[in-house]
C-alpha positions as CSV (number, residue, x, y, z in Angstrom):
1,M,2.7,-30.8,27.3
2,N,4.4,-27.9,25.4
3,S,2.2,-27.5,22.3
4,F,4.7,-25.2,20.6
5,S,7.3,-27.9,20.9
6,E,4.9,-30.4,19.3
7,V,4.2,-28.0,16.5
8,F,7.9,-27.5,15.9
9,E,8.4,-31.3,15.8
10,E,6.0,-31.4,12.9
11,V,7.8,-28.5,11.3
12,K,11.1,-30.4,11.5
13,K,9.5,-33.5,10.0
14,Y,8.3,-31.3,7.1
15,C,11.8,-29.9,6.6
16,V,13.2,-33.4,6.3
17,E,10.4,-35.0,4.2
18,V,9.5,-32.1,1.9
19,G,12.6,-29.9,2.2
20,N,14.9,-32.8,1.8
21,I,17.2,-31.6,4.6
22,G,19.9,-34.1,5.5
23,N,20.7,-35.3,8.9
24,A,23.8,-33.3,9.4
25,P,22.4,-29.8,8.5
26,M,19.2,-30.7,10.3
27,K,21.0,-31.4,13.5
28,T,23.4,-28.5,13.2
29,W,21.0,-25.7,12.1
30,I,17.3,-26.4,12.5
31,G,17.9,-28.7,15.4
32,A,19.7,-25.8,17.1
33,L,16.5,-23.8,17.4
34,Q,15.0,-23.8,20.8
35,P,11.3,-22.9,20.7
36,I,10.3,-20.1,23.2
37,E,6.9,-18.9,22.4
38,L,4.1,-19.3,19.8
39,N,1.9,-16.2,20.2
40,E,-0.9,-16.2,17.6
41,S,1.1,-15.7,14.3
42,N,4.5,-15.1,15.9
43,A,7.0,-17.9,16.6
44,S,10.0,-17.1,18.7
45,F,13.2,-19.2,19.0
46,R,16.5,-19.0,20.7
47,V,20.0,-20.2,19.4
48,Q,23.4,-20.0,21.0
49,T,25.3,-17.8,18.6
50,E,24.7,-14.9,16.2
51,F,26.4,-17.1,13.5
52,Q,23.8,-19.8,13.9
53,K,21.0,-17.2,13.7
54,K,22.5,-15.8,10.5
55,I,22.8,-19.1,8.8
56,I,19.4,-20.3,9.8
57,E,17.7,-17.1,8.6
58,Q,19.5,-17.0,5.3
59,S,19.5,-20.7,4.4
60,Y,16.4,-22.1,6.0
61,G,14.1,-19.2,6.6
62,N,11.9,-19.7,3.6
63,L,11.5,-23.4,4.3
64,L,10.6,-22.8,7.9
65,N,8.0,-20.3,6.9
66,E,6.6,-22.8,4.4
67,A,6.5,-25.5,7.0
68,F,4.7,-23.5,9.6
69,R,2.1,-22.3,7.0
70,T,1.5,-25.9,5.9
71,I,1.3,-27.3,9.4
72,L,-0.8,-24.6,11.0
73,G,-2.8,-23.4,8.0
74,F,-1.7,-19.8,8.4
75,P,1.5,-17.8,8.0
76,V,3.8,-17.3,11.0
77,R,6.4,-14.6,11.5
78,I,9.6,-16.2,12.8
79,T,11.9,-14.4,15.2
80,I,15.3,-15.9,16.2
81,K,17.5,-14.5,19.0
82,A,21.0,-15.4,20.1
83,E,21.8,-16.1,23.7
84,N,23.5,-12.7,24.1
85,E,20.4,-10.8,23.2
86,P,18.0,-9.8,26.0
87,D,14.7,-11.7,26.1
88,E,12.6,-8.6,25.7
89,N,14.0,-8.0,22.2
90,I,11.8,-10.8,21.0
91,H,8.7,-9.0,22.1
92,K,10.0,-5.6,21.0
93,E,10.8,-6.9,17.5
94,T,7.4,-8.6,17.1
95,S,5.2,-5.9,18.5
96,G,7.3,-3.0,17.1
97,I,7.2,-4.2,13.5
98,T,3.9,-5.9,13.3
99,K,1.8,-2.9,12.5
100,N,3.9,-1.5,9.7
101,E,4.7,-4.8,8.2
102,E,1.1,-5.9,8.5
103,L,-0.1,-2.8,6.6
104,E,2.5,-3.0,3.8
105,R,2.2,-6.8,3.3
106,S,-1.6,-6.7,3.2
107,Y,-1.6,-3.6,0.9
108,E,0.8,-5.3,-1.6
109,F,-0.7,-8.7,-1.7
110,A,-4.3,-8.2,-0.6
111,E,-4.3,-11.0,1.9
112,Y,-7.4,-12.3,3.7
113,D,-7.6,-10.0,6.6
114,Y,-7.7,-6.8,4.5
115,T,-10.4,-6.9,1.8
116,F,-14.1,-5.8,1.9
117,D,-15.2,-9.3,1.0
118,T,-13.7,-10.6,4.3
119,F,-14.9,-7.8,6.5
120,I,-17.9,-8.9,8.6
121,E,-20.6,-6.3,8.7
122,G,-22.7,-5.6,11.8
123,R,-24.5,-2.8,13.5
124,S,-21.3,-1.7,15.1
125,N,-19.5,-1.0,11.8
126,E,-22.0,-0.7,9.0
127,F,-21.8,3.0,8.5
128,A,-17.9,3.0,8.5
129,L,-18.0,0.1,6.0
130,A,-20.4,1.9,3.7
131,A,-18.2,5.1,3.8
132,C,-15.1,3.1,3.0
133,K,-16.7,1.4,0.1
134,A,-17.9,4.7,-1.3
135,V,-14.4,6.2,-1.0
136,A,-12.9,3.1,-2.7
137,K,-15.5,3.3,-5.5
138,N,-15.0,7.0,-6.1
139,C,-11.2,6.8,-6.1
140,S,-11.3,3.7,-8.4
141,S,-13.1,5.7,-11.0
142,G,-10.8,8.8,-10.5
143,E,-13.5,10.8,-8.7
144,Y,-13.0,12.5,-5.4
145,S,-16.1,13.6,-3.4
146,L,-15.9,16.4,-0.9
147,D,-18.6,14.6,1.1
148,Y,-16.1,12.0,2.1
149,N,-12.9,14.1,2.3
150,P,-11.3,13.6,4.7
151,L,-12.9,10.3,5.9
152,F,-12.1,9.9,9.6
153,I,-12.6,6.5,11.1
154,Y,-12.3,6.1,14.9
155,G,-12.8,3.4,17.5
156,P,-11.0,1.3,20.1
157,S,-8.0,-0.8,19.1
158,G,-8.7,-4.2,17.5
159,L,-12.2,-3.5,16.0
160,G,-11.3,-3.4,12.3
161,K,-10.1,0.1,11.5
162,T,-6.9,-1.2,9.9
163,H,-8.9,-3.8,8.0
164,L,-11.1,-1.2,6.5
165,I,-8.4,1.3,5.6
166,T,-6.3,-1.4,4.0
167,A,-9.3,-2.7,2.1
168,I,-9.7,0.7,0.6
169,A,-6.1,0.6,-0.7
170,N,-6.5,-2.9,-2.0
171,E,-9.7,-2.2,-3.8
172,I,-8.3,0.9,-5.5
173,R,-5.1,-0.8,-6.5
174,K,-7.2,-3.6,-8.0
175,N,-9.4,-1.3,-10.1
176,R,-7.0,1.5,-10.8
177,P,-3.4,0.4,-10.8
178,S,-2.0,3.7,-11.9
179,C,-3.4,5.5,-8.8
180,N,-0.6,6.8,-6.5
181,I,-1.7,5.4,-3.2
182,V,0.3,6.3,-0.1
183,Y,-0.7,4.1,2.8
184,I,1.3,4.4,6.1
185,T,0.9,4.6,9.8
186,S,1.5,7.9,11.5
187,E,4.6,6.4,13.1
188,T,6.1,5.7,9.6
189,F,5.2,9.3,8.6
190,G,7.1,10.5,11.7
191,N,10.1,8.2,11.0
192,D,10.3,9.3,7.4
193,L,10.3,12.9,8.5
194,I,13.1,12.4,11.0
195,N,15.2,10.6,8.4
196,A,14.6,13.4,5.9
197,L,15.6,16.0,8.4
198,N,18.7,14.0,9.4
199,T,19.8,13.5,5.8
200,K,18.7,16.9,4.6
201,V,16.5,15.6,1.8
202,I,13.2,17.0,2.9
203,S,12.3,17.5,-0.7
204,D,12.1,13.7,-1.2
205,F,9.8,13.5,1.8
206,H,7.6,16.2,0.3
207,E,7.6,14.4,-3.0
208,K,6.5,11.1,-1.5
209,Y,3.6,12.5,0.5
210,R,2.4,15.6,-1.3
211,T,2.0,13.9,-4.8
212,A,-0.4,11.2,-3.6
213,D,-3.7,10.6,-5.3
214,I,-5.0,9.1,-2.0
215,L,-3.3,9.3,1.4
216,L,-4.3,6.7,4.0
217,I,-2.8,7.2,7.4
218,D,-3.4,4.9,10.4
219,D,-3.3,5.8,14.1
220,I,-3.2,9.6,13.8
221,Q,-3.1,9.9,17.6
222,F,0.6,9.0,17.4
223,F,1.2,12.7,16.5
224,A,0.3,13.8,20.0
225,H,2.9,16.3,21.4
226,K,5.0,16.1,18.2
227,E,4.8,19.7,16.9
228,R,7.1,19.3,13.9
229,M,5.2,16.2,12.7
230,Q,1.9,17.9,13.1
231,E,3.2,20.9,11.1
232,E,4.4,18.7,8.2
233,F,1.2,16.7,8.2
234,F,-0.9,19.9,8.2
235,N,0.9,21.2,5.2
236,T,0.6,17.8,3.5
237,F,-3.1,17.7,4.3
238,Y,-3.7,21.2,3.1
239,K,-2.0,20.7,-0.2
240,L,-3.7,17.4,-1.0
241,H,-7.1,18.5,0.2
242,S,-6.9,21.8,-1.8
243,E,-6.1,19.7,-4.9
244,G,-9.1,17.5,-4.3
245,K,-7.1,14.4,-3.4
246,Q,-8.6,11.8,-1.0
247,I,-7.5,11.5,2.6
248,V,-8.5,8.7,5.0
249,I,-7.5,8.8,8.6
250,T,-8.0,6.4,11.5
251,S,-7.7,7.1,15.2
252,D,-8.7,5.6,18.6
253,K,-10.7,8.8,19.4
254,P,-13.0,11.2,17.5
255,P,-11.3,14.5,16.4
256,K,-12.8,16.6,19.2
257,E,-11.1,14.3,21.8
258,L,-7.6,14.5,20.3
259,V,-6.8,17.5,22.5
260,T,-3.1,16.9,22.1
261,L,-3.3,17.7,18.4
262,E,-3.4,21.3,17.1
263,E,-6.8,22.8,16.8
264,R,-6.3,23.5,13.1
265,L,-5.8,19.8,12.5
266,R,-8.9,18.8,14.5
267,T,-11.1,21.3,12.8
268,R,-10.1,20.0,9.4
269,F,-10.7,16.4,10.4
270,E,-14.2,17.4,11.6
271,G,-14.8,19.1,8.2
272,G,-15.1,15.7,6.4
273,L,-17.1,12.5,7.2
274,I,-16.6,11.0,10.6
275,A,-17.5,7.3,11.1
276,D,-17.1,5.3,14.3
277,I,-16.6,1.5,14.9
278,S,-17.8,0.1,18.2
279,V,-17.7,-3.2,20.0
280,P,-19.4,-5.9,17.8
281,D,-22.6,-7.5,19.1
282,F,-22.9,-11.2,19.8
283,E,-24.2,-12.1,16.3
284,T,-21.4,-10.2,14.6
285,R,-18.8,-12.0,16.8
286,I,-20.2,-15.4,15.8
287,A,-20.0,-14.4,12.1
288,I,-16.4,-13.3,12.5
289,I,-15.5,-16.6,14.2
290,K,-17.3,-18.6,11.5
291,R,-15.7,-16.6,8.6
292,K,-12.2,-16.9,10.0
293,A,-12.6,-20.6,10.6
294,E,-13.9,-21.1,7.1
295,L,-10.9,-19.4,5.6
296,L,-8.6,-21.6,7.7
297,D,-10.6,-24.7,6.6
298,L,-11.6,-25.3,10.2
299,N,-15.1,-26.6,11.1
300,I,-16.1,-25.0,14.5
301,P,-19.3,-26.5,16.1
302,G,-22.0,-23.9,16.9
303,E,-21.7,-24.3,20.7
304,V,-17.9,-23.8,20.5
305,A,-18.3,-20.6,18.5
306,E,-20.9,-19.3,21.0
307,F,-18.6,-20.1,23.9
308,M,-15.8,-18.1,22.3
309,A,-18.1,-15.2,21.3
310,N,-19.5,-15.0,24.9
311,R,-16.0,-14.7,26.4
312,L,-14.1,-12.5,23.8
313,K,-16.4,-9.5,23.4
314,S,-14.3,-6.4,22.9
315,N,-11.5,-7.2,20.4
316,I,-11.8,-8.7,17.0
317,R,-8.1,-9.5,16.9
318,Q,-8.5,-11.6,20.0
319,L,-11.3,-13.5,18.3
320,E,-9.3,-14.2,15.2
321,G,-6.2,-15.1,17.2
322,A,-8.3,-17.6,19.2
323,V,-9.5,-19.2,16.0
324,K,-5.9,-19.5,14.8
325,K,-4.8,-21.2,18.1
326,L,-7.8,-23.5,17.8
327,K,-6.7,-24.6,14.4
328,A,-3.2,-25.4,15.7
329,L,-4.6,-27.2,18.7
330,K,-6.9,-29.3,16.5
331,H,-3.9,-30.4,14.4
332,L,-2.0,-31.4,17.6
333,A,-5.0,-33.2,19.2
334,G,-6.2,-34.8,16.0
335,S,-9.8,-34.2,17.0
336,S,-12.6,-31.7,16.3
337,P,-12.7,-28.4,18.2
338,S,-14.4,-28.6,21.5
339,I,-15.3,-26.3,24.3
340,S,-12.4,-27.6,26.4
341,M,-10.1,-26.7,23.5
342,A,-11.7,-23.3,23.3
343,Q,-11.2,-22.8,27.0
344,S,-7.5,-23.6,26.5
345,V,-6.9,-21.1,23.7
346,I,-8.8,-18.4,25.5
347,R,-6.9,-19.0,28.7
348,D,-3.6,-18.7,26.8
């Protein structure tokens, strides 16, 4: 049984019953969508022509998003490709834009995944969480402490660095709306620099980054072997830091191990507060599963949560993705989550 196809059947019913879509447009447009893959919060479809793709996205995109959110209980990013597009474009589009869109969307709307209230504290992250809260508190009141500047958070992918850095931005925006927060990934910084150089408007680039009250930059390791980007970031860092403005950086490694970055950058990163995030222990993983389930209005029995926590040990995103899949599977099966359901979502 193709569970994505079953979910899509429910979505189509929603479009008819709630969206009041008639039989003709339903068959011509939404009915033309061929489900390919439902991967956590990404739904991929295929259509025959670019024209169909354009009409569906423009005329029915909002309704489809609403339907998926209602059926599954969480938002889904919809990707549609025409027959003449290569299959890998689906994955490139999804994986290529997820990080930046995730940051910007969570920063603007303060969604679940990116606030201090929804961050699960454990021994593996308590120091990093305390440091981030201190930075947010100081910046919210217009104070900038040298003890936390820069704040450098490091750890393997999927353990909550993006959650924490976004939570800082959301907390400051809530308490001090006038604060000029610049929150980006290092990849975006690099793309902005390239665009500025190509269009010969480097002054606009400098204006954006060097007038920030707080600069938060995710995945600094992206600067590896990119000399011009490192040069521009060093100058930006130097100006902001000399003016007492707050800087927060995340990376997959501590500064001393970022050997592909210039030494002058590494030494400045080491001059602030360094906090690491490690793999969460069993109790923390259980708490993450329970919290995510609660926010999705999903009741997970204790033995099911323990089963999942024992098998997904090293990545919080995998844990949260498994809970989302369990929510969808519960809807399809019409029964409470079980260990067999958990086995299915983990295997997928």
